[in-house]
C-alpha positions in Angstrom: 7.9 9.5 -16.7 7.8 5.7 -16.6 6.3 4.0 -13.6 8.1 1.1 -11.8 7.4 -2.1 -11.5 6.5 -2.5 -8.8 7.1 0.8 -6.5 10.1 0.2 -4.2 10.1 2.8 -1.7 13.3 4.2 -0.3 15.3 2.2 2.8 13.3 3.0 6.1 14.5 2.6 9.5 12.3 1.4 12.5 12.0 3.7 14.9 12.5 3.5 18.6 8.9 4.5 19.5 7.3 1.8 17.5 9.1 -0.9 19.5 6.2 -2.5 21.8 6.9 -4.6 24.7 7.4 -7.8 23.3 10.4 -6.3 21.6 9.4 -6.3 18.3 7.8 -3.7 15.8 4.1 -3.1 17.0 1.4 -4.6 14.3 0.2 -0.5 14.2 3.4 0.3 12.9 3.8 -2.2 10.0 0.7 0.2 8.6 2.8 3.4 8.9 5.4 2.3 7.1 2.9 0.8 4.0 1.2 3.9 4.2 4.5 6.0 3.8 5.3 4.1 0.2 1.2 4.0 -0.6 1.7 8.0 0.1 4.6 8.0 -2.8 3.3 5.6 -5.0 -0.1 7.8 -5.0 2.2 11.0 -5.5 3.7 9.2 -8.3 0.0 9.3 -9.7 -0.3 12.7 -9.3 -2.6 12.3 -5.9 -0.3 13.4 -3.0 -0.7 16.4 -0.5 -0.5 19.0 -3.0 -3.5 17.5 -5.2 -5.6 17.4 -1.7 -4.6 21.0 -0.8 -5.8 22.0 -4.0 -8.2 20.1 -6.0 -9.8 18.8 -2.6 -9.5 15.3 -4.1 -8.0 12.7 -2.3 -7.6 8.8 -1.3 -9.5 7.4 1.8 -8.7 3.4 2.9 -11.6 1.5 2.8 -10.5 -1.7 3.6 -7.0 -3.5 3.9 -5.4 -6.9 5.1 -2.2 -7.1 6.7 -0.3 -10.5 7.2 2.6 -10.6 9.6 4.5 -13.3 8.6 8.2 -11.9 10.1 9.2 -9.6 13.6 10.8 -6.7 12.6 13.2 -5.4 15.4 14.7 -1.8 16.1 18.0 -3.1 14.2 16.4 -3.4 11.1 16.3 -1.9 8.0 13.1 -2.2 5.2 12.0 -1.0 1.9 8.3 -1.7 1.1 6.7 -2.2 -2.2 3.4 -0.5 -3.8 1.8 -3.2 -6.9 -1.4 -1.3 -8.7 -3.0 -4.9 -8.8 -6.7 -3.1 -10.3 -8.5 0.0 -10.7 -11.9 1.3 -12.2 -13.3 4.9 -12.0 -13.7 5.5 -8.4 -11.1 2.8 -6.7 -7.5 1.3 -6.1 -6.8 -1.9 -5.4 -3.2 -2.1 -4.2 -1.1 -5.5 -3.0 2.1 -4.4 -0.6 4.7 -6.0 0.8 7.3 -5.2 3.4 11.0 -7.0 3.3 14.1 -6.6 5.2 16.4 -4.8 3.5 18.1 -8.5 3.0 15.2 -9.7 1.0 13.5 -11.8 3.8 9.4 -11.0 4.0 8.2 -9.4 6.9 4.4 -8.4 6.2 2.1 -8.5 3.2 -0.9 -5.6 2.4 -4.2 -5.8 0.2 -5.5 -2.4 0.1 -9.1 -0.9 -1.5 -8.7 2.7 -1.8 -11.3 4.8 -2.2 -11.0 8.6 -4.3 -12.7 10.9 -2.7 -13.7 14.8 -3.3 -13.1 16.2 0.2 -16.5 18.6 -0.1 -18.8 15.9 0.6 -17.0 13.8 1.2 -18.6 11.6 -1.1 -16.8 8.8 -3.5 -16.0 10.7 -6.9 -14.4 9.7 -10.0 -10.8 10.4 -10.8 -10.0 13.5 -12.9 -8.8 12.9 -16.3 -5.3 13.5 -15.9 -5.0 11.4 -13.0 -6.9 8.8 -14.4 -4.5 8.7 -17.4 -1.5 8.1 -13.9 -3.1 5.3 -12.6 -3.8 3.8 -16.0 0.0 4.2 -16.5 1.1 2.5 -13.3 -2.1 -0.3 -14.0 -0.1 -1.0 -17.3 2.8 -1.3 -15.6 2.1 -3.3 -13.1 0.2 -5.6 -15.4 3.3 -7.7 -16.5 4.0 -8.5 -12.6 2.4 -11.9 -11.9 -1.2 -11.6 -8.9 0.9 -11.8 -5.7 0.2 -15.4 -4.1 -0.9 -13.8 -1.0 -3.5 -11.0 -2.6 -7.1 -12.5 -2.2 -6.7 -14.0 0.8 -9.1 -14.4 3.5 -9.3 -15.1 7.0 -10.8 -18.1 8.5 -9.9 -21.0 10.6 -9.2 -24.2 8.7 -10.8 -27.4 10.1 -9.3 -30.8 9.5 -11.8 -33.5 8.2 -12.4 -36.0 10.5 
């Protein structure tokens, strides 16, 4: 199987219950959209629901950095991308974007995920078969440029006096 670079989700609708009192998508539901795409990308690497159920191994999120760029509303349809930008024997670093189907950027997310043995739970190395799929996705994504918004930190920029 060839790995798409980047992985792009199916088109997704914004659900009515996700709209907050400000009339736009509540911040928590951007993460739901990112998570749905991640789940599909993890499945492609062999780490879906059956992996957790049968092998008692899974992925936990350790850190997330979300940037909200443009509001989403109920009538919008979006697609989410997933780019694997780094990995080692136990961790994945990914960058995602939510884009309106018309192409404009709504939000970005960068995550550090841990491979976990659920019997502990404890962080554990990927099994060889899964690591091979992770490496296959990473190789496909290595040709992509490093996202400009990856590696950002939170801070208040001060003007010099």
